[in-house]
Structure formats: structure tokens, C-alpha cells
C-alpha positions in Angstrom: 5.9 166.8 -101.3 3.6 165.2 -98.7 1.5 164.0 -101.5 4.3 163.0 -103.8 5.5 160.8 -100.7 2.3 159.6 -99.3 2.2 155.7 -98.9 6.0 155.8 -99.8 8.9 154.7 -97.8 12.0 156.9 -97.6 15.2 155.0 -97.8 18.3 156.6 -97.7 21.2 155.6 -99.9 23.4 155.2 -97.0 21.0 152.7 -95.6 20.1 151.1 -99.3 22.8 148.3 -98.9 21.3 147.1 -95.9 17.8 147.5 -96.7 18.3 145.4 -99.8 20.0 142.7 -97.5 17.0 142.8 -95.1 13.8 143.6 -97.0 12.4 142.6 -100.2 12.3 146.2 -101.9 10.1 145.0 -105.0 7.0 144.6 -102.5 7.1 148.1 -101.4 6.6 151.4 -102.9 10.1 153.3 -101.9 11.8 156.4 -102.9 15.5 157.8 -102.4 17.4 161.0 -102.9 21.0 161.3 -103.7 23.5 164.3 -104.9 25.8 163.7 -107.5 29.2 163.8 -105.9 31.3 162.6 -109.0 30.7 162.0 -112.7 32.9 159.9 -114.8 33.5 161.3 -118.3 31.2 159.5 -120.6 32.5 156.0 -122.1 31.7 153.9 -125.0 30.4 150.4 -124.5 31.6 147.5 -126.5 28.8 147.9 -128.7 29.8 151.4 -129.4 26.9 153.4 -127.5 27.8 156.1 -124.9 27.1 155.8 -121.4 27.8 157.8 -118.1 28.5 156.7 -114.7 27.4 159.1 -111.7 28.3 158.2 -108.2 25.5 159.4 -105.6 25.4 159.9 -102.1 22.9 161.0 -99.6 25.4 163.2 -97.9 24.6 161.6 -94.3 27.3 159.0 -94.9 30.1 160.0 -97.3 31.6 156.5 -97.3 28.5 155.1 -98.7 28.0 155.7 -102.5 25.8 153.9 -105.1 27.2 154.1 -108.6 24.4 155.0 -111.3 25.0 153.8 -115.1 23.1 156.1 -117.3 22.1 154.4 -120.9 20.1 155.3 -124.2 18.0 157.8 -123.7 18.5 158.5 -120.4 22.3 159.1 -121.0 21.3 161.5 -123.9 18.9 163.5 -122.0 20.9 163.9 -118.8 24.7 163.6 -119.4 25.1 167.1 -119.0 23.9 167.3 -115.4 26.0 169.2 -113.3 27.7 167.3 -110.2 26.1 168.6 -106.9 22.8 168.2 -108.6 20.0 166.5 -106.4 
């Protein structure tokens, strides 16, 4: 993990909103971790393609969640991932 995180900045999901407002994250190599705390049943978009929505949290501040929309190949590969997975 030390090797994978070398020269990267860890930003907790609960800090993401604040960091987006105060820093230009496009200029830094950063990483975050989240736990799937809620999954919405896959839905169909207007174009007929299916997508998933996950709510992620870092378990530090349960009031701060990030919604992650999965489309295309990512949806096909990961839609069965269990709630509670990191």
C-alpha cells in the first residue's frame, strides 16, 4: 500500500466537497476510499441503457455521502458488487 500511495494525496470522502471548493484537484494525484452504503436497483436511462447508482461513505461522517453513477462497461462489470464492499 505504501508503494501504491507514494506521491499521492489521500482525500477522505467526507472531505471531498470542501477540497473541491478550495483546491484544484486536477493538478494533484489524489486517491479516496469509500464503502458502498446503499445501492439503488439498476435503472434504464432515456436511451435504454442500464446504469447503477451507489452511495459511498468513508464511515467517518455518515452524513456525507457521494453518489457514484456506473454506466456502460463499468456498470456491466460491477453492478452485482455487494453493499458494504470497500
